[in-house]
C-alpha positions as CSV (number, residue, x, y, z in Angstrom):
1,M,-0.3,10.1,-32.2
2,M,1.4,11.0,-28.9
3,D,3.4,14.1,-27.9
4,W,7.0,12.9,-27.4
5,P,9.5,15.3,-25.7
6,P,12.5,15.7,-28.1
7,Q,15.1,15.5,-25.3
8,S,13.7,13.0,-22.9
9,P,15.2,10.0,-21.1
10,D,15.0,6.9,-23.1
11,L,11.3,6.0,-23.3
12,N,11.9,2.8,-25.3
13,P,10.2,-0.1,-23.6
14,I,12.8,-2.5,-24.9
15,E,15.2,-1.2,-22.1
16,Q,13.1,-3.0,-19.5
17,F,13.5,-6.3,-21.5
18,W,17.2,-5.9,-21.6
19,G,17.2,-5.9,-17.8
20,K,15.0,-9.1,-17.8
21,L,17.4,-10.8,-20.2
22,E,20.4,-9.7,-18.3
23,N,19.0,-11.2,-15.1
24,K,18.4,-14.5,-16.8
25,L,21.8,-14.5,-18.4
26,D,23.5,-13.9,-15.0
27,R,22.5,-17.4,-14.1
28,S,23.7,-18.9,-17.3
29,V,27.2,-20.2,-18.0
30,V,28.4,-19.3,-21.4
31,H,31.8,-20.0,-22.9
32,S,31.4,-18.6,-26.4
33,K,29.6,-16.0,-28.5
34,E,27.5,-18.7,-30.0
35,S,26.4,-20.1,-26.7
36,L,25.6,-16.5,-25.4
37,W,23.5,-15.9,-28.5
38,L,21.6,-19.2,-27.9
39,E,21.0,-18.2,-24.3
40,V,19.8,-14.7,-25.3
41,Q,17.4,-16.2,-27.9
42,K,16.1,-18.7,-25.4
43,A,15.5,-16.0,-22.7
44,W,13.8,-13.7,-25.3
45,D,11.5,-16.5,-26.4
46,N,10.4,-17.0,-22.8
47,I,9.1,-13.5,-22.5
48,S,5.3,-13.6,-22.9
49,V,3.3,-11.4,-25.2
50,E,1.4,-10.3,-22.1
51,V,4.6,-9.0,-20.5
52,L,5.5,-7.2,-23.8
53,R,2.0,-5.7,-24.0
54,K,2.0,-4.6,-20.4
55,N,5.1,-2.6,-20.9
56,T,4.2,-1.0,-24.2
57,D,0.7,-0.1,-23.0
58,T,2.3,2.2,-20.4
59,M,3.8,4.5,-23.1
60,P,1.1,7.2,-22.8
61,E,1.7,7.4,-19.0
62,R,5.5,7.4,-19.6
63,C,5.3,10.3,-22.0
64,A,3.0,12.3,-19.7
65,A,5.4,11.7,-16.8
66,V,8.4,12.9,-18.9
67,I,6.4,16.0,-20.1
68,A,5.4,16.7,-16.5
69,A,9.0,16.4,-15.4
70,K,10.1,18.7,-18.2
71,A,12.1,15.9,-19.8
72,G,13.8,15.1,-16.4
73,H,13.9,11.9,-14.5
74,T,10.7,9.9,-13.8
75,K,9.8,6.7,-12.1
76,Y,10.2,4.9,-15.4
């Protein structure tokens, strides 16, 4: 169990993956919702478990940084 500040910036590691997906999608040409969905799925499938683990393993450090910053901005 980790201490989690109640009013902290978003500590959800998924936010970093949205950025990775967005970068990949910027290079893709989509013409419909269906093709966009297929591109998002393809990009997500190409994110390795190691990358996911690396980001989620930093949660204790992220929480400590937010607590130290009194729920203010951190490098995360």
